[in-house]
N, C-alpha and C positions, 0 to 999 in steps of 0.2 A: 478515921478519915479527917483531914484538915478542912476547916470551914473557910469559905471565900469571904474575904473582908467585905462588909456591906457596902462600903463606899466604892470599892473596886468593882463590885457587882453592878452597881448603878451606872458606873462609867462604861462598862462593857455593853450593857443593854442600850445605852444612849448611842454608842458608836455603831451598834448593829442597826438601829433605826435610821441613823443618818446615811448608812451605806445603801439602804433600799432604793431611794430615788436614783442614785447613781447607777445602780444595776439596771433599773427599769429604763433609764434614758439610754444606756448602752444597748439594751435589747431592742428598743424602738429604733435606734439608729441602724442596727443590723437588719431589722425588718424593712425599714424604709429604703435601704441602699439598693436592693434589686428593683424596686418600683421606680426609683429615680433613674436607674440605668436604663430601664425599659422606656421611660419617658424621653430620655435623651436620644435613644435610638429612633424612636417614633418621630421626634422632631427633625432628626437628620433625614429620615425618609421623606417627611413632608416637604422639606426644602430641596429635595432632589432636583437636579438640573435636567434629568432625563437624558435621552439619547437623540442624536441627530440621525434621522432616518432618511437615507437617499432613496427617493421613490422610483420604483420601476414598473409598477402596475397598480391596478385597483380601479375604482369608479368614482367619478364626481357626478352627483345627481342634482339637478335643479327641478324641484317639485313646485309647480305653480299652484297658488291657492285656487279654490273653486271659483271665486269671483274673478280673479285674473284670467283663469282658463276660459271662462265663459266669454270674455272679451277677445280672446285669442283663437277661438274656434267656433265653428257653427255659423248659424245665420240662415239665410235663404238664398234663392236664386237671384233675388234682387240685390240684397246687401249681405255679404258674407265674408268670413275670415277663416283661413286655414293655416295652422302652424304645424310644420312637418320637420322631422329630423333629417340631417345630412350625415351620411355614413362617415365614420363608423358609429356615430351616435344612434341611440334607439329611443323610442318613446312609448308611453302607455296611453290609452284612450282618456285617462283622467288628467293628462298634462304633466307627467313626470318624464324628464329627459335625462338620459344617462350617457356620460361621456367617458371613454377609456382614459385613465391617467397615463401620461407619457413621460413625466419627469417632475423634478422639484425636490425640495427637502422640507421636512417637518420635525419639530422637536416633540418627542414622545410625551413629555410632561406638560408643556405649555400649549402645544398645538400651533406655535408660531412658525412661520416659514412661507414657502410658496408651493403652489401646485399647478401643473400644466396638464391639459387634457386635449384630446382630439375629437373632431366632429363638430357639428353645428346645427343650426335650425334656420328655416325660412318662414317668414310671415307673408302670406299672399292675401290680398284683399281685392274684392270686386264690387262694382256698383253697376246695375243695369236698370234703365228706366224705359220700360215699354218698347224696347227695340229701337228707341230713338237716340239713346245715349248709353254708352258703356265705357266703364273705366276699370282698368286693372293695374295693380301696383304690387311690388314685393320688396322686402328688405331681407338681407341675410347676415348672419354673424356666425363665426366659427372659432375654434380653438380657445376655449375658456382658459383663463389664467388667473388664479386666485392668489392675492397677496394677503397674508394673515398676520401682518405685523402691527405697526402703530395705528394705522387707519385702514382697516381691512376693506378691500374692494375686490371685485371680479371684473376683469376686462375681457373683451372679445374683439376679434378682428372683423371689421366690416368695411366694405367699399363705400358705404354711405357716409363715412367720416374721413377727415384728413387732420392729423395722422390717422391711419386706418385702425390702429389698436387703441381702444379707449375703454375706460371703466363704465360699464352699464349698470352694475349693481353695487350698492353699498352693503357690506356685511356687518352684522352685529354679533361679535363673539364673546361679549361680556359674561353671559350666563351659560356659555357652552364649554363643557369640560372635555379635555382630550382624553381618549382611552388609548394608551400606547404601550409599546414594548420596544425591544431592540429592532424588530423587523416590521412593525405595522403601527399605523396611527389612524384612529377613527374620530371624526367630529360629526355629531349628529344634529340635524335640523338647525342650521345656522340661519336666523332670520335675514332676509334679503329685501332691500327696498331699491327703488330706482334712483340713479343719479340724474342730473339734468340731461345728460346725453341719453340715459336710459329712457327718460320720459319722451324724448324726441324720437327715439328708435321705436319704442313699443306703441306710442300714440294711444288712441282709445280714450278711456275715461280715467286713466291712472292719475294719482296725485302724489306730490312730493312727500317723502317720508312714509308712504303707505307700504306695508309689508306685502309684497306680491308673490313671494316664493320662499321656500326654505332650501338650503344647500347642505347636502350630506357628502362628506368625503370619507371614503373607506380606502385607504392607501396602504400599499405593501412595498417593502424594500427589497 
């Protein structure tokens, strides 16, 4: 058997060692390729523009905080306040008012758009002083309309204002994530404070910027 030239043998060994990193790099590239592809797909999903859902039904709910509700309900025969729903709106004893959604559009990914609902509420106040003096007053608002775009607000229609449709609530959607699909969009517990018109409408001891309620939108297309 012929012997391999010692110099040639050294050259072959060196060539084999040099080839190892190349093979390892190729293997790493093959391993990394599926991961990169998955990351690319995930990024595309994250940047999804969502669907524009044309709203046909669902519920818009205004849930007043306990402090706000105590100012809007109860009292005594001398001084008292009662806040009641106007059909088709309904309410609970704890101050949660639900309005049937009648229209609008929402983006399923961003939650931006508009929502219209039916129904309303009336705030009635009375003051009675020993049968010598008695005063009764009431204000009403209906048909909530939420605009969830650049400066989110919720307007209602009230005969107490001119023009009659005016924003009573300022909505804060910064930390509220939309839960959506092709046929439904949900926005949970959007903090709501009173606008200057809202402070005038609700009266009482409310302050500017105070969160008086949360708004939940469960809409269906």
